[in-house]
SEPA-923457 format. One line per 4 residues: number of its first residue (from 1); their letters; for each residue x negated, y, z of C-alpha. Coordinates in nm, 2 decimals, m for minus. Layout:
! SEPA-923457
NUM> a> X/Y/Z; ...
This chain:
! SEPA-923457
1> mghq> m2.86/8.51/m7.31; m2.75/8.57/m6.95; m2.96/8.56/m6.64; m3.07/8.23/m6.48
5> ksrt> m2.87/8.08/m6.20; m2.98/7.77/m6.02; m2.81/7.49/m5.82; m3.04/7.32/m5.58
9> nanw> m3.06/7.03/m5.34; m3.35/6.87/m5.15; m3.53/6.76/m5.47; m3.38/6.93/m5.77
13> tvls> m3.35/7.26/m5.94; m3.10/7.26/m6.23; m3.03/7.56/m6.44; m2.66/7.60/m6.50
17> eigp> m2.71/7.89/m6.74; m3.04/7.92/m6.93; m3.16/8.25/m7.06; m3.49/8.34/m7.23
21> spaw> m3.77/8.44/m7.00; m3.99/8.74/m7.09; m4.26/8.48/m7.18; m4.03/8.34/m7.45
25> sgva> m3.92/8.66/m7.62; m4.22/8.88/m7.59; m4.52/8.67/m7.66; m4.78/8.84/m7.88
29> llse> m5.02/8.59/m8.03; m5.19/8.82/m8.27; m5.44/9.07/m8.13; m5.44/9.43/m8.24
33> kssi> m5.75/9.36/m8.44; m5.57/9.11/m8.67; m5.69/9.18/m9.02; m5.49/9.33/m9.30
37> tsaa> m5.55/9.00/m9.48; m5.38/8.80/m9.20; m5.09/9.03/m9.20; m5.05/9.00/m9.57
41> rsie> m5.07/8.63/m9.55; m4.80/8.63/m9.28; m4.57/8.83/m9.50; m4.64/8.60/m9.79
45> ldrr> m4.54/8.30/m9.57; m4.22/8.48/m9.45; m4.12/8.52/m9.82; m4.21/8.16/m9.90
49> alti> m4.01/8.03/m9.61; m3.71/8.23/m9.72; m3.75/8.10/m10.07; m3.76/7.74/m9.95
53> lrqn> m3.43/7.78/m9.77; m3.27/7.93/m10.07; m3.42/7.67/m10.31; m3.30/7.38/m10.09
57> ewgg> m2.94/7.51/m10.07; m2.69/7.28/m10.22; m2.36/7.46/m10.20; m2.28/7.54/m9.84
61> ytlp> m2.54/7.31/m9.69; m2.92/7.27/m9.72; m3.12/6.97/m9.82; m3.42/6.90/m9.59
65> trgl> m3.63/6.88/m9.91; m3.55/6.78/m10.27; m3.61/6.43/m10.37; m3.70/6.26/m10.04
69> ypyq> m3.38/6.37/m9.86; m3.10/6.45/m10.11; m2.81/6.49/m9.85; m2.72/6.69/m9.55
73> wnwd> m2.89/6.57/m9.23; m2.73/6.66/m8.90; m3.01/6.82/m8.68; m3.20/6.94/m8.99
77> smfv> m2.90/7.16/m9.08; m2.88/7.30/m8.73; m3.24/7.41/m8.72; m3.20/7.54/m9.07
81> algf> m2.91/7.76/m8.94; m3.16/7.93/m8.71; m3.37/8.02/m9.00; m3.08/8.16/m9.20
85> aefd> m2.97/8.36/m8.90; m3.29/8.57/m8.94; m3.16/8.72/m9.27; m2.81/8.59/m9.34
89> lera> m2.60/8.53/m9.03; m2.28/8.43/m9.21; m2.47/8.17/m9.41; m2.61/8.03/m9.09
93> wtev> m2.25/7.98/m8.96; m2.16/7.81/m9.29; m2.44/7.56/m9.24; m2.28/7.45/m8.91
97> etlf> m1.93/7.44/m9.05; m2.03/7.22/m9.34; m2.18/6.96/m9.11; m1.86/6.92/m8.92
101> egqw> m1.66/6.87/m9.24; m1.79/6.51/m9.20; m1.69/6.47/m8.84; m1.53/6.14/m8.75
105> angm> m1.18/6.11/m8.60; m1.35/5.97/m8.28; m1.56/6.29/m8.26; m1.89/6.17/m8.39
109> aahi> m2.09/6.40/m8.61; m2.28/6.16/m8.83; m2.65/6.18/m8.90; m2.60/6.21/m9.27
113> vfrk> m2.31/6.35/m9.47; m2.30/6.20/m9.82; m2.12/6.42/m10.07; m2.24/6.22/m10.36
117> ddps> m2.42/5.89/m10.42; m2.78/5.98/m10.52; m2.98/5.69/m10.64; m3.30/5.85/m10.53
121> yfpg> m3.21/5.77/m10.16; m3.17/5.44/m9.98; m2.96/5.34/m9.79; m2.68/5.54/m9.94
125> psiw> m2.30/5.54/m9.87; m2.24/5.21/m10.04; m2.47/5.04/m9.78; m2.33/5.21/m9.48
129> qaeg> m1.96/5.16/m9.57; m1.87/5.39/m9.28; m1.51/5.52/m9.31; m1.46/5.73/m8.99
133> selp> m1.44/6.06/m9.18; m1.28/6.20/m9.49; m1.63/6.24/m9.64; m1.87/5.94/m9.67
137> tsgc> m2.13/5.95/m9.39; m2.37/5.72/m9.21; m2.25/5.53/m8.91; m2.46/5.68/m8.64
141> sqpp> m2.53/6.02/m8.50; m2.84/6.24/m8.43; m2.97/6.46/m8.15; m2.69/6.71/m8.07
145> vass> m2.86/7.05/m8.10; m2.55/7.20/m8.26; m2.40/7.36/m7.94; m2.72/7.52/m7.85
149> vvrd> m2.76/7.66/m8.20; m2.40/7.78/m8.20; m2.47/7.97/m7.88; m2.78/8.13/m8.03
153> lyek> m2.58/8.23/m8.34; m2.29/8.37/m8.14; m2.52/8.58/m7.91; m2.69/8.73/m8.22
157> dpav> m2.36/8.91/m8.30; m2.05/8.81/m8.10; m1.82/9.02/m8.32; m1.92/8.81/m8.62
161> gqey> m1.94/8.49/m8.43; m1.60/8.50/m8.24; m1.39/8.35/m8.52; m1.65/8.09/m8.61
165> lekl> m1.68/7.99/m8.24; m1.31/7.95/m8.20; m1.30/7.71/m8.49; m1.61/7.51/m8.40
169> fpkl> m1.56/7.48/m8.02; m1.31/7.19/m8.03; m1.53/7.00/m8.27; m1.83/7.05/m8.05
173> mawh> m1.63/6.93/m7.75; m1.52/6.62/m7.94; m1.88/6.54/m8.03; m2.01/6.58/m7.68
177> rwfh> m1.72/6.37/m7.55; m1.82/6.10/m7.80; m2.17/6.09/m7.67; m2.06/6.07/m7.31
181> tmrv> m1.81/5.79/m7.37; m1.96/5.60/m7.67; m2.33/5.62/m7.59; m2.35/5.55/m7.22
185> isgg> m2.38/5.20/m7.08; m2.13/5.14/m6.80; m2.28/5.24/m6.47; m2.55/5.44/m6.64
189> aaia> m2.61/5.81/m6.72; m2.89/5.84/m6.98; m2.78/5.85/m7.34; m2.84/5.54/m7.55
193> vthp> m2.94/5.53/m7.91; m2.83/5.22/m8.10; m3.04/5.28/m8.40; m3.38/5.44/m8.42
197> wesg> m3.24/5.68/m8.68; m3.00/5.81/m8.42; m3.29/5.94/m8.21; m3.42/6.15/m8.50
201> rdns> m3.76/5.99/m8.43; m3.72/5.69/m8.66; m4.05/5.49/m8.61; m4.16/5.62/m8.27
205> pdwd> m4.35/5.36/m8.07; m4.07/5.42/m7.81; m3.86/5.17/m8.01; m4.13/4.90/m8.08
209> aala> m4.04/4.65/m7.81; m3.66/4.68/m7.87; m3.70/4.66/m8.25; m3.91/4.35/m8.20
213> nvdp> m3.61/4.18/m8.05; m3.40/4.25/m8.36; m3.40/3.95/m8.59; m3.40/4.07/m8.95
217> tgia> m3.32/3.73/m9.10; m3.07/3.73/m9.38; m3.08/4.09/m9.49; m3.01/4.15/m9.85
221> tytr> m3.30/4.23/m10.09; m3.35/4.60/m10.12; m3.58/4.86/m10.28; m3.70/5.15/m10.07
225> rdtg> m3.69/5.50/m10.23; m3.88/5.70/m9.97; m4.22/5.56/m10.06; m4.17/5.67/m10.42
229> hvda> m4.18/6.03/m10.29; m4.43/6.01/m10.01; m4.75/5.81/m9.93; m4.64/5.48/m9.77
233> amrp> m4.90/5.54/m9.50; m4.70/5.83/m9.38; m4.37/5.64/m9.35; m4.22/5.35/m9.14
237> tsae> m4.35/5.00/m9.23; m4.15/4.75/m9.43; m4.11/4.54/m9.11; m3.95/4.84/m8.94
241> ydry> m3.72/4.90/m9.24; m3.60/4.54/m9.24; m3.48/4.59/m8.88; m3.33/4.93/m8.95
245> lklv> m3.12/4.77/m9.22; m3.03/4.48/m9.00; m2.89/4.73/m8.75; m2.69/4.89/m9.03
249> eygr> m2.55/4.55/m9.12; m2.45/4.48/m8.76; m2.27/4.82/m8.74; m2.09/4.75/m9.07
253> qtgw> m1.98/4.41/m8.95; m1.82/4.56/m8.64; m1.64/4.82/m8.84; m1.86/5.08/m8.68
257> dhah> m1.70/5.02/m8.34; m1.94/5.25/m8.15; m1.84/5.14/m7.80; m1.90/4.78/m7.89
261> itre> m2.23/4.85/m8.06; m2.36/5.03/m7.75; m2.24/4.76/m7.52; m2.32/4.45/m7.72
265> gpfa> m2.54/4.54/m8.01; m2.90/4.41/m8.06; m3.06/4.75/m8.00; m2.98/5.01/m7.72
269> vadp> m3.25/5.23/m7.58; m3.21/5.52/m7.33; m3.38/5.81/m7.51; m3.52/6.11/m7.33
273> gvtf> m3.50/6.31/m7.65; m3.13/6.28/m7.70; m3.06/6.28/m7.33; m3.24/6.61/m7.27
277> ilmr> m3.11/6.77/m7.58; m2.75/6.68/m7.48; m2.81/6.82/m7.13; m2.91/7.15/m7.27
281> adrd> m2.63/7.14/m7.53; m2.38/7.07/m7.25; m2.49/7.37/m7.06; m2.47/7.59/m7.37
285> lkal> m2.13/7.45/m7.45; m2.01/7.53/m7.10; m2.12/7.89/m7.15; m1.93/7.90/m7.47
289> alvl> m1.62/7.76/m7.31; m1.63/8.04/m7.05; m1.66/8.29/m7.33; m1.34/8.16/m7.48
293> gkeg> m1.17/8.14/m7.14; m1.14/7.76/m7.17; m1.17/7.67/m6.80; m1.04/7.32/m6.84
297> sare> m1.32/7.24/m7.09; m1.58/7.40/m6.87; m1.46/7.17/m6.58; m1.49/6.86/m6.81
301> ietw> m1.84/6.96/m6.91; m1.93/6.99/m6.54; m1.83/6.63/m6.50; m2.09/6.54/m6.76
305> lyhs> m2.36/6.75/m6.61; m2.30/6.59/m6.27; m2.49/6.29/m6.39; m2.79/6.48/m6.52
309> eeaa> m3.01/6.40/m6.21; m2.92/6.03/m6.23; m3.02/6.02/m6.60; m3.35/6.19/m6.54
313> dylw> m3.42/5.96/m6.25; m3.37/5.66/m6.47; m3.60/5.79/m6.74; m3.89/5.89/m6.52
317> ceel> m4.19/5.66/m6.54; m4.43/5.70/m6.25; m4.70/5.50/m6.41; m4.70/5.73/m6.72
321> gaya> m4.64/6.05/m6.52; m4.37/6.14/m6.77; m4.02/6.07/m6.88; m4.00/5.77/m7.11
325> ardl> m3.76/5.57/m7.32; m3.62/5.26/m7.16; m3.48/4.95/m7.33; m3.13/4.90/m7.20
329> rtdq> m3.13/4.53/m7.28; m3.45/4.45/m7.08; m3.47/4.75/m6.85; m3.84/4.80/m6.96
333> patg> m3.98/5.14/m7.01; m4.19/5.25/m7.32; m4.56/5.21/m7.28; m4.66/5.56/m7.40
337> vssv> m4.57/5.93/m7.38; m4.37/6.09/m7.66; m4.34/6.46/m7.71; m3.97/6.45/m7.61
341> afls> m4.09/6.37/m7.25; m4.15/6.75/m7.21; m3.80/6.85/m7.31; m3.69/6.81/m6.95
345> yyag> m3.75/7.19/m6.91; m3.55/7.26/m7.22; m3.27/7.06/m7.06; m3.28/7.28/m6.75
349> msvp> m3.42/7.01/m6.54; m3.71/7.05/m6.29; m3.81/6.81/m6.01; m4.08/6.97/m5.80
353> rrda> m4.24/6.64/m5.69; m4.26/6.53/m6.05; m4.36/6.86/m6.22; m4.73/6.84/m6.11
357> klqh> m4.76/6.49/m6.27; m4.57/6.60/m6.58; m4.78/6.91/m6.63; m5.10/6.70/m6.58
361> tlrr> m4.98/6.46/m6.85; m4.90/6.75/m7.08; m5.24/6.92/m7.01; m5.42/6.59/m7.09
365> ilnt> m5.24/6.56/m7.43; m5.30/6.92/m7.52; m5.67/6.88/m7.44; m5.68/6.57/m7.67
369> apys> m5.50/6.71/m7.97; m5.65/7.02/m8.15; m5.30/7.09/m8.29; m5.01/7.05/m8.05
373> lpsf> m4.77/6.89/m7.99; m4.84/6.53/m8.10; m4.53/6.32/m8.12; m4.71/6.04/m7.94
377> dpeh> m5.00/6.02/m7.70; m5.33/6.04/m7.90; m5.50/5.82/m7.64; m5.25/5.54/m7.68
381> srfd> m5.35/5.24/m7.91; m5.03/5.29/m8.12; m5.10/5.65/m8.20; m5.12/5.72/m8.58
385> srry> m5.19/6.08/m8.66; m5.02/6.07/m9.01; m4.74/5.81/m8.98; m4.41/6.00/m8.92
389> wrgp> m4.32/5.99/m8.55; m4.61/5.78/m8.43; m4.84/6.08/m8.38; m4.78/6.38/m8.61
393> awav> m4.67/6.72/m8.47; m4.33/6.85/m8.57; m4.23/7.21/m8.57; m3.88/7.15/m8.44
397> vnfl> m3.98/6.95/m8.13; m4.26/7.21/m8.07; m3.99/7.48/m8.08; m3.77/7.30/m7.82
401> aarg> m4.06/7.21/m7.59; m4.21/7.56/m7.60; m3.88/7.72/m7.53; m3.82/7.51/m7.22
405> laey> m4.17/7.56/m7.09; m4.15/7.93/m7.13; m3.82/7.94/m6.95; m3.98/7.77/m6.66
409> gfaa> m4.28/8.00/m6.65; m4.53/7.78/m6.82; m4.61/8.06/m7.06; m4.97/7.96/m7.15
413> kaer> m4.86/7.61/m7.26; m4.57/7.76/m7.45; m4.79/8.00/m7.63; m5.04/7.72/m7.71
417> irgd> m4.77/7.52/m7.88; m4.63/7.81/m8.07; m4.97/7.93/m8.18; m5.07/7.58/m8.30
421> trrm> m4.75/7.55/m8.50; m4.83/7.88/m8.66; m5.19/7.77/m8.74; m5.07/7.44/m8.89
425> iqks> m4.83/7.62/m9.12; m5.08/7.89/m9.21; m5.34/7.62/m9.29; m5.13/7.37/m9.48
429> gffe> m4.79/7.52/m9.57; m4.43/7.41/m9.50; m4.47/7.03/m9.46; m4.23/6.80/m9.29
433> yfdp> m4.49/6.73/m9.01; m4.86/6.78/m8.94; m5.16/6.57/m8.84; m5.23/6.69/m8.48
437> ltga> m5.60/6.61/m8.52; m5.67/6.81/m8.84; m5.36/7.03/m8.89; m5.31/6.89/m9.24
441> gagg> m4.96/6.87/m9.37; m4.79/6.53/m9.42; m4.46/6.39/m9.54; m4.23/6.60/m9.76
445> dnfa> m4.34/6.95/m9.88; m4.13/7.27/m9.90; m3.95/7.14/m9.59; m3.64/7.34/m9.48
449> wtaa> m3.66/7.30/m9.11; m4.03/7.39/m9.10; m3.95/7.70/m9.30; m3.67/7.78/m9.06
453> mwlc> m3.89/7.74/m8.75; m4.15/7.98/m8.91; m3.88/8.24/m8.97; m3.71/8.23/m8.63
457> wasp> m4.01/8.15/m8.40; m4.36/8.08/m8.54; m4.42/8.38/m8.78; m4.61/8.68/m8.64
461> ttdv> m4.32/8.89/m8.74; m4.12/8.73/m8.46; m4.38/8.85/m8.20; m4.20/9.18/m8.14
465> s> m3.83/9.17/m8.11
């Protein structure tokens, strides 16, 4: 990517164009004395990761893993595209294209695209009854990493990417426009999620207080399918699932009126994860607009970025020394620190007077967890090292967090996170997520996005570009 440019005022440094620092692209985590056995093991894992991506292919899209997740998930597919790009760039572009086959007329890219009704998954398309697209989908979205992924794919080979970019750009613009109009409370700037599934971090403690205010009375009897594939102790609780389904019911009753759901629905939380990922995606989309000579689109994106400082201000929690989710119905912040708090750097956002506190918080968490980056603070009472987003480390969030840290010069912490991701995969394989206390794998096995992160970032073969 290009060089870094900054726009500053008295308190802020905001990167308008983000490029990789030397710390990001040239880190060497293996010493010259690495054994032949370790090298052979790395090659074996490279081959295994490639095989997992191929085995999870389902036509032009990729299943996260067979059984547990039998459809196309939004941000899963985008991370998977980065893995494919290491050995089949055109297949990577196809992964992005197939996601947008399910884009809604209002611009939303749904969190699940259902191309068939698979009885092994609940809730399927008959429960969502979402009719905003020609293909059946869910009724909410997911973290918008697509524009950032598209920029990465384009810059790998602009000659190959030009035609794909021209087709995808208006779809990406429409999706970003949807977020900035349908998921912002009037007068605010941070992006709201109206269902925990929209955050990608389904059962994070960030949602506990807001979910407690959702009354699940009256939901239809249902049978969960996820716990038939994975230990129930690694999944959301039944009480959480009741509320998830109540929110689906509410959306269905509104005819999936997204503006109304954000404004009036029972659950709306400003999410640092989606907010920071969208900030980065906006900057990357602006860079792509300029590549295509779309000055009008670039100006529109600038109007979105204008509110970035305000959004970060709202999400900052002085008591926690970190960015935190905030319930938009009660204006109360979350009580603990999630891993997405550290995506501010990935977003291109640095506040000097806050950075010392944020770095202190990160250092404390890294010192607590033998394997970084735990999805929730290990010193908090609600931490659970094996239950989904209440503590486990996830390779994809590690990738985003480390990338941002490296770009801002925090090379040692970025290397620590990357090295821990590598060690967890080497120890346990390609699991959905990992226990940050032991490095043990948890959730689904043979997981596509974990394999993709290995291929494009964590494998020793990526040490030398």
